[in-house]
C-alpha positions in Angstrom: 148.8 41.6 54.5 146.6 38.6 54.2 146.4 36.3 57.3 149.9 37.8 58.2 151.1 35.5 61.3 149.8 32.4 59.6 151.2 33.4 56.2 154.7 34.2 57.6 154.7 30.7 59.2 153.7 29.0 56.0 156.5 30.9 54.2 159.2 29.7 56.4 157.5 26.1 56.5 157.0 25.2 52.9 155.3 22.0 53.9 152.6 23.8 55.5 151.5 25.7 52.3 148.1 25.0 51.2 147.3 23.4 54.8 145.2 24.8 57.5 147.3 26.6 60.0 146.6 28.7 63.1 148.7 30.5 65.4 148.3 30.8 69.2 150.1 32.8 71.8 151.0 29.5 73.5 150.4 25.8 72.9 147.6 25.0 75.3 144.0 24.1 74.4 142.5 26.8 76.5 144.0 29.7 74.6 142.5 31.4 71.4 143.9 31.7 67.8 145.4 35.1 67.0 145.9 34.2 63.3 144.6 31.6 60.8 145.4 30.8 57.4 142.8 30.9 54.7 142.7 27.2 54.5 141.7 27.3 58.2 139.3 30.1 57.7 137.3 27.8 55.2 136.5 25.7 58.0 135.3 28.5 60.3 138.4 29.1 62.3 139.2 32.7 63.1 141.0 35.2 65.2 139.6 34.5 68.7 138.6 30.8 68.1 139.3 28.6 70.9 142.3 26.2 70.2 140.5 23.2 71.2 137.3 24.3 69.1 139.6 24.8 66.1 140.8 21.3 66.3 137.1 20.1 66.1 136.2 22.4 63.4 139.0 21.7 61.2 140.5 18.2 61.7 144.2 18.2 60.9 144.7 21.9 61.5 148.4 22.7 62.5 148.6 25.0 65.8 151.8 26.9 66.0 153.3 28.9 68.6 153.4 32.6 67.9 156.8 33.9 67.1 156.5 37.8 67.5 160.2 38.7 66.9 159.8 37.0 63.5 156.8 38.7 62.6 158.4 42.2 63.6 161.4 41.4 61.5 159.5 40.3 58.6 157.2 43.4 59.0 160.1 45.8 58.7 161.4 44.0 55.5 157.9 44.3 53.9 157.8 48.0 54.9 161.2 48.5 53.2 159.8 46.5 50.0 156.9 48.7 49.7 159.0 51.9 50.2 160.9 50.9 47.2 157.7 51.0 45.1 155.8 53.9 46.6 156.4 56.2 49.9 154.7 54.5 52.8 152.8 57.4 54.5 152.1 55.7 57.8 152.3 52.3 59.4 148.9 51.5 60.8 149.6 48.2 62.4 152.0 45.1 61.9 150.3 43.9 58.9 148.7 47.1 57.4 150.2 50.5 55.9 148.8 53.5 53.9 150.6 55.2 50.9 149.7 58.7 49.6 149.4 58.7 45.9 151.4 61.7 44.3 149.0 63.7 42.0 150.5 62.6 38.8 149.9 58.8 39.9 146.2 59.1 40.4 145.2 57.1 37.2 143.8 53.6 37.0 146.8 52.5 35.0 149.4 54.0 37.2 148.2 52.8 40.5 147.4 49.3 38.9 151.1 49.3 38.0 152.3 50.0 41.3 150.0 47.7 43.2 151.1 44.9 41.0 154.5 45.7 41.4 154.2 45.4 45.2 152.4 42.0 44.8 155.0 40.9 42.4 158.0 41.8 44.6 156.6 40.2 47.7 156.3 36.9 45.8 159.8 37.1 44.4 161.5 38.3 47.5 159.5 35.9 49.9 157.3 33.3 48.3 153.7 32.8 47.3 152.7 32.2 50.7 153.2 35.6 51.7 150.5 37.8 50.0 148.8 41.2 50.4 145.6 42.9 49.4 145.6 46.4 48.2 142.8 48.9 48.0 142.9 52.4 46.3 140.3 54.9 46.9 139.9 58.7 47.4 140.7 58.6 51.1 142.5 56.3 53.3 139.2 55.0 55.1 137.8 54.0 51.9 141.1 52.5 50.8 141.2 50.4 54.0 137.6 48.9 53.0 138.6 48.6 49.3 141.7 46.4 50.5 139.2 43.9 52.2 136.9 43.6 49.3 139.0 41.3 47.0 140.8 39.1 49.5 143.2 37.3 49.4 145.9 38.7 47.2 143.3 41.0 45.7 143.5 44.5 44.0 140.7 46.9 44.1 140.5 50.6 42.7 137.4 52.4 44.2 136.8 55.6 42.1 135.0 58.6 43.3 132.3 58.5 40.4 131.5 54.8 41.7 130.4 56.2 45.4 128.6 55.3 47.1 127.0 52.6 45.1 130.0 50.5 45.1 129.5 50.1 49.0 126.0 49.0 48.9 126.6 45.1 48.9 128.6 45.4 52.0 127.5 44.6 55.6 127.4 47.4 58.0 130.0 45.7 60.1 132.4 45.5 56.8 132.8 49.4 57.6 135.8 50.1 59.6 134.6 51.6 63.0 131.2 49.8 62.8 131.2 47.0 65.6 128.4 45.0 67.0 127.4 47.7 69.4 127.4 50.4 66.7 125.4 48.1 64.4 122.5 47.9 67.1 122.4 51.7 67.4 122.3 52.2 63.5 119.3 49.6 63.4 117.7 51.6 66.1 117.6 54.7 63.7 116.2 52.5 61.1 119.6 52.1 59.2 119.8 48.3 58.3 122.0 48.4 55.3 125.0 50.4 54.0 122.8 51.9 51.4 120.5 53.3 53.9 123.6 54.5 56.0 124.9 56.4 52.8 121.5 58.1 52.4 121.2 59.1 56.0 121.6 62.8 56.7 124.7 63.9 58.4 122.6 64.9 61.6 121.6 61.2 62.0 125.0 60.0 61.9 126.2 62.5 64.4 123.3 61.4 66.7 124.2 57.8 66.1 128.0 58.2 67.0 127.1 61.0 69.4 129.5 63.3 68.2 131.8 64.5 65.5 132.9 61.1 64.4 129.6 60.8 62.7 130.0 63.8 60.7 133.4 62.4 59.7 132.1 59.1 58.3 129.4 61.2 56.5 132.3 62.9 54.6 134.4 59.7 54.3 131.5 57.8 52.6 131.6 60.6 49.9 135.2 60.2 49.2 136.4 63.4 51.3 139.6 63.2 52.9 138.7 63.9 56.7 141.3 63.8 59.4 140.1 62.2 62.5 141.2 61.2 66.1 142.2 57.8 64.5 144.8 59.3 62.3 147.0 60.8 65.2 145.4 59.6 68.4 146.2 61.3 71.7 148.2 58.8 73.8 146.4 58.4 76.9 147.9 55.4 78.4 150.5 52.6 78.0 149.8 49.2 79.0 151.1 45.7 78.8 149.4 42.3 79.6 150.3 38.7 79.7 148.6 35.2 79.9 151.1 33.2 81.9 152.4 30.0 81.1 151.9 27.3 83.5 155.4 27.2 85.0 154.9 31.0 85.9 151.5 30.8 87.5 152.4 30.3 91.2 152.5 33.6 93.1 156.3 33.4 93.6 156.8 33.3 89.8 153.9 35.6 88.7 155.2 38.6 90.6 158.1 38.3 88.2 156.0 38.6 85.3 154.4 41.6 86.8 157.7 43.5 87.3 158.7 42.5 83.6 155.5 44.0 82.3 156.1 47.2 84.4 159.5 47.6 83.0 158.3 47.2 79.4 155.5 49.6 79.9 157.9 52.1 81.6 160.3 51.9 78.6 157.8 52.5 76.2 156.4 55.4 78.1 160.0 57.0 78.3 160.4 56.5 74.6 157.2 58.9 74.2 158.7 61.5 76.3 156.0 61.0 78.9 155.5 60.3 82.7 152.6 58.6 84.5 150.4 59.8 87.4 148.7 56.4 88.0 149.5 52.9 88.0 147.0 50.0 87.9 147.7 46.3 88.5 145.0 43.9 87.3 145.1 40.2 88.1 143.0 37.3 86.8 143.3 34.3 89.1 143.0 30.7 88.2 139.8 30.3 90.5 138.3 32.7 87.9 138.3 35.6 90.1 139.5 39.0 89.0 141.2 41.9 90.9 142.7 45.3 90.1 144.4 47.8 92.2 145.6 51.4 91.6 147.8 54.1 93.0 147.7 57.7 91.9 150.9 59.8 92.5 152.9 62.8 91.2 153.8 62.1 87.6 157.1 60.0 87.3 159.1 58.1 84.7 161.4 56.5 87.2 161.5 52.8 86.9 162.6 52.2 90.7 159.8 54.2 91.8 157.1 52.6 89.6 158.5 49.0 90.6 158.0 49.8 94.2 154.3 50.7 93.6 153.9 47.5 91.6 155.3 45.7 94.8 152.8 47.5 97.0 149.9 46.8 94.8 151.0 43.1 94.4 150.8 42.8 98.3 147.4 44.1 98.6 145.8 41.5 96.0 143.3 39.0 97.6 143.7 35.2 97.3 147.7 35.5 98.0 148.0 31.7 97.8 145.9 31.2 94.5 147.8 30.9 91.3 147.7 33.7 88.7 146.7 33.3 85.2 146.7 36.7 83.7 148.5 40.2 84.7 147.8 43.5 83.2 149.9 46.8 83.9 148.6 50.0 82.9 150.4 53.5 83.3 147.9 56.4 82.5 147.2 60.0 83.5 150.1 60.8 81.3 151.9 64.1 80.7 154.7 65.0 78.4 157.9 65.8 79.9 157.6 69.4 78.5 154.3 69.7 80.5 155.4 68.3 83.8 155.6 70.4 86.7 157.7 69.2 89.8 156.2 69.1 93.4 156.8 71.9 95.6 156.7 69.6 98.6 158.3 66.2 97.6 162.1 66.4 98.1 163.2 64.2 95.0 166.4 64.5 93.1 164.8 64.4 89.6 168.2 64.8 87.7 169.6 61.9 89.4 166.5 59.8 88.7 166.8 60.9 85.0 170.4 60.4 84.7 169.9 56.9 85.8 166.9 56.1 83.7 168.5 57.6 80.5 171.7 55.5 81.2 169.9 52.2 81.5 167.8 53.1 78.5 171.1 53.8 76.4 172.6 50.5 77.3 169.4 48.4 76.5 169.1 50.4 73.3 172.6 49.3 72.2 172.9 46.0 73.6 169.2 44.7 73.8 166.5 45.0 76.3 167.6 42.0 78.3 171.2 43.4 78.8 170.2 45.4 81.9 167.1 45.3 84.0 165.9 45.3 87.5 166.4 41.9 89.4 162.7 41.6 90.2 162.1 40.5 86.7 165.1 38.0 86.2 163.4 34.9 85.7 160.6 36.4 83.4 163.0 37.9 81.0 162.6 34.9 78.7 159.0 34.1 79.6 157.6 37.1 77.8 158.0 37.5 74.0 157.3 41.1 72.7 153.8 41.3 71.8 152.3 43.0 68.9 149.7 45.6 69.7 147.3 47.1 66.9 149.1 50.4 66.8 152.5 49.6 68.4 155.2 47.5 66.5 158.2 46.9 68.8 161.8 46.8 67.5 163.2 43.2 67.4 164.8 42.7 70.8 168.5 41.5 70.7 169.6 38.7 72.8 171.4 40.0 76.0 
């Protein structure tokens, strides 16, 4: 999807179509834009641009408060729309999905027909404001790159016989997985362009990437379909963070946000069939100081046990009277329920804990996540809208 959050807002607000628009997590000048329309991008506004800077760079820009539940709802509608044209093999993020081409569809004529049909349906069922760019290639990694080569509302077919020359005009950082630090490492090996990268021996790329991922890249550049850790990543942690709105920055209200974030993280963890063995609480204060504390314990999924641990960590934080700007909760050292071994020494009624957690999860699954929750998070329930991570799309929350 092209400028997804901003284009959704332009779809629902026709008066904003053709105008520079940016979306921010909250309407304060100190936060950053999380999306910008192409009209705003023409002025240099992009994801990560400070709101106050965006106003200077683009006079007249409209800054809108993010509406994650709406973006999630539209996301699911778009997935259904694409599914009506071609099977969606995997949803990579809220604005990106990949579709595997059946063997008898692998002609330029057929994929062009399918791609144009998706774009046509998108305009008919939504509006011209909501657009997508489609890339077709011998593997998913190249298809992702191809989708970026004709933005916005583009369609590009990258054929095997065109490789690797078709990539030569790109910058190194246009390649998925090559960021600023990796670019420096490539330069250190004398690889200053995509052409030189494509010509490099496999061993050189293995040395730059310090492992098998360099070899995977070498094969992907040649159109081969290689499965990597990015296709099905091993889940190592579950986290939730939030920049607190001004009315929740006092210590008395901030602790409620901490409890709410913990409940969200624990719910996700249980949905994966996992338990955590460590909890980390990170705090950024309004005096610009940062602090993080952690507790390690026998793996658990119990929300009451984890809530007590958050309370313990919260009481250990420095600057107890200073307002809090941001809180982050991380649950890691995860194990699956199948691999969990109960302690021989701790006398814990695991069946009782599991029954309670399962009962609460069933209720919230049926009536919404605000239907039943621990009281410590009461006032924060409406302060935190669902966030959208790169590889996790939450369901739309029902009103409790």
